[in-house]
N, C-alpha and C positions, 0 to 999 in steps of 0.2 A: 944302510938304506938302499933300496933297489936303485941301481944306477939309472933306470929309466925314470923313475920318480925324482932323482936327484935334479935332473935337467928339465923337469917339467915345470910349468907355472906353477906359483904358490898355491893358488885356489885348488888346482888338481892335486897337488901334494897333499893339502889338508884334507881333501875329500877322499883320496885314494892311497893313504899311508898304508904302512906294511901290516899294521894290524886293523885298518878300516875302522878305527874307534872315534873319530872325531866327526861329530854331527853338530853343526851349529844350531842351538836352540833359539827359539822366537818367542818374543812375548806376544800376547793377544793382539796388540796393535801392529804386529809384524816386524818389529825391530829386534836386533839381536842383543840379548843380555850380556853385557860386558863381563860381569863377574862370573857368569856360568860359562862364558867362553873361555876365560883365563884358567878356570878349574879344569875344563875339558883338555885344554893344551897341556896343562901340568900332568894330567893323568896320561895323555897320549905319550908325552916325553918319557915319563917314568916306565911305561909299559913297552917301550922300544928297546929291544935287546942290541940294537946296532948302534945306538947313541951313547958314545963314550966321552963326549967333551964336556960333560958337567951339566948338571940339571938347572942351576940358576940361571946360567947364560941362555939356555935353551927356552927356558919359560919366558924370560925377558923378551927374547927375540920375538918369539910367538905372539906373546900378549900384546905387543907393540903393533904387529900386523893386525891381530884380531881387534884392537881398539880401532885401528884406522878403518877396518870393514864394517864394525859396528856403528861409528859415526857416520859413515857414507849410507848405510842402511836407514838410518834415522832421518836423513835429509828428506824435504819433500820431493816429489816424482819430477818437478819441474827443473830442479836443480841438480838432478842425478841423472848420468847417461850410462847406461848398461847395455850389454848385447841383447837383452831379454826384453827391451822396450817394445810395445805394441807397435805394430805397423801405423804409420801416419795415414789417415783416411785421405783418399785423394780428393783434391778440391773440385767443388761442384763446377761442372762445364758452363762456361759463360754464355750468355745469350748470343744467338748468331747476329752479326751486324745487319743493320737494315740495308736493303737493296737500294742501289741508287743508280742513275742513269749512266750509260757507258759515256767514254769521253767522245767528244765530238770530233769527226774527221778534219783534218786541216782545212781551214777555209769555211768551215761550216758553224753555225750556231745551234746549240742544243736548245730544244723547244720545251723539253720535259724533264723536270729534275729527278723523278721516280719517287718523290717523297710527298709531294702535294702538288695542287693545281696552280702554282705561282706562274703568272704570265698567261692564264687562260681566264675567260669570262663565259659562264653558262648562262643561257637564257632561261633555265630553270622552268621549261614548259613541263617537264616531269621532275620535281627535286629529287636530288640524289642519284641522278641518270648517271654521272660521272664520278668515280670515286678512284682512289690509288689501292691497288692491291698487289702485295709483293714485287713493289717496284714498276708495276705496270699501270697504265692507263685503262681502267675496265669501264666499259659502256653497257648498261642495261637499264631495264626498267620500263622503256617507252619511247615516244618520239620527243627529243630534245637535241640542241645543238650547242657545242662549246667553241668559242672563237678564240683564236690565237691573239692575244694583245701584245705579247713581247715583254722585255724588262722595261720599256718605258712607257707601255699602254698604247703605243701608236703604230704597231706593226703594219706594214704596207710593202706589198711585193708586186713587182710587174714581171721581169725576167727572174727566174729562180730554179733552183733544184731542190726538191724536197726528197728525204729518205726516211723511210719508216719499216718498222718490223710490226706485222700484223697478224693476229690469231683470231679465226673464227670459231664458232662452235655450232652443233647440229641446229640447222635450220635458221640460223642468224642472217641478218642483213645490216649493212651500214655503209658508210661512205666518206669520203674526204673531199671538201671543197676547197676550191681556191678563187681568187679574185672575187670574193665575196665580202660582206660586212655583217655587223651584228645585227641579228633580227630578233624580236621578242617571242615570236611564235611562227609555227608552219615551217615548210620546206624553204630552204633560203632562195630568194627570188634571184638573186645575182651570182653570176659565176658558175663555173663548171664544177661538175661532180665526178669523182673517181670512185667507181663501185667497189665495194668490199661484199662479197656474197659467194660463198663455196657452194652451199646446199638449200639455200632458200628457195621457195617455189617461184621466185621472179626469175626467168631465164636469164636475165641480163647479169653476168657473172664478173667476178673479180677482174680487173684490168679493163673494164669498159669504160669509155668516157660517157657517162650515162646519157642515153637518149640521142647522141650524135654518132658515135662508133660504139656498137654494142657487141661485146663477146657473148654470143647466143648459144646456150645450151639448152634444147628443148627437151622436154619430156614427151613420150609418145601421144599424150593426149592435148599437148599444148599447140597452139597456134602461133604464128610469128606475129609479135606485136608490130603495131604501126609507129612510123616515125624513125628517123635516123638510118644510118646503114648498119647492116649486120654481118658479123663475121662468125659463122657456124662453127661451133667445137662440139666434140662429144661430152665434155665436161669442163668444169672451172679449172683454171691454172692454179689454183689454191685449193688446199684440203683443211677440213676441219681438224682442230686441235693440233695444228701445226703452224709454227711461226713462218711467215714468208715475207720476202723482201720486196717492199713496193717503192718504186722511184717514179716520181712525178716532175717533169721537167717542162718549163715553158721558157722558150727563147724567141722573143719577137712574136710572131704569128704562129710558131709551131709549138704543138703540144705532143709530147712523147710520154707514154706509160709503159713501165716494165715491171714484170712480176717474177722473181727469183731470176733476175737477168734477161729474161725474155722479153722482147718488145711486144705488146699487145695492141698499142695504139701509135700510129705516127700521123697526126692530123695536122694539116696547116688551115687555119681559118681563112677563107677565101675573102677577096676584096669585096666590099659591099655586102658582107655577110649579115642577113637578118633571121635571126632564130625564130622571130615570130612567125615567119612564113617558112622557114626551112625545117622546123621542128614542130613536134605536137606538144602544144601546152607549156612551152619552155621560153618565154621571150626575153629571159634575162641569161641565156646561156651564150655569153659573148666576152671575150677578151678586153680586159681594161686595166685595173690594179686592184689590189685589195688584200685581204688576209687570207688565212686558213682556217676551217672549221672542221670538226669532227662531228659525225651524226648518230644520235640514237634513233633507231628505226621504229621498234615496236616491243611491246611487253615480253615477247619470247626470244627476242634477240639479245645476244651477249657476246661482245667481241673485245678483244684486248689490243693495246697500242703500246710499243715501247721504242727507244733509240729513235726518236724522232729529231731530226736534224734538217736545217734549211740554210741555203747559202743564195744570197742574191747574185745574179749574172750581169 
């Protein structure tokens, strides 16, 4: 026998013998015929001029091997392991996990869980104005307000710090109220509003303490509105379709608003403050205590909120 084949695996020796005369037959079902294989083994041994050790021993040895091969070939595919098995199909990718709210910073309470409106109550002035989309609070559809009730339904803050991420879309308007209370319809009468507006036609932009200290970006054809103090800027400190950080802090009589870390308002409510006379048609703009509300402004406005956290001071 060729020395190379002598050291080769049995299957290779059977297929690549000196005379290349061993070809295992298969029945129509795909399994090898044991009788045919035994006869072919005998023929292969008889025809091999190098095999001098005796025909019966060689036949018995090969027949035993071929019987094992035949039995293996007849087993169901699930019970047989061969090098020629078809590659296993990759498992279908699992669905992406639902997005949830970020973990609250130390000392803060998360106001929005990113999955539903637990802890909030909408006045449903426009049903469906407030929805959850991809882990964010989406505001769209028209005028309505949603009020924070908290885990126990009695949320109430005096001095506090509120942090939020907000995103506006083209032409949208919105706002965040504080020191307010649930109201079934209309613009909330009580508390202050922190403006959300990057490109709406209203010149009072994001970072305004609405109607009190206005971050004002006038278009060429716009006149300066009446009421409050104006801080003129060329454009809003926020941009549409970009998340910005909004910080609203009330400590005693001081109100501080920050947009992306920059202070836009630092207002101290004066002693004897009377909004009915100091402001235009805003008699409820006064510090007291109350909850937080988010505003839906008009049918064309779409705004998003996430990572809403609050801490009592």
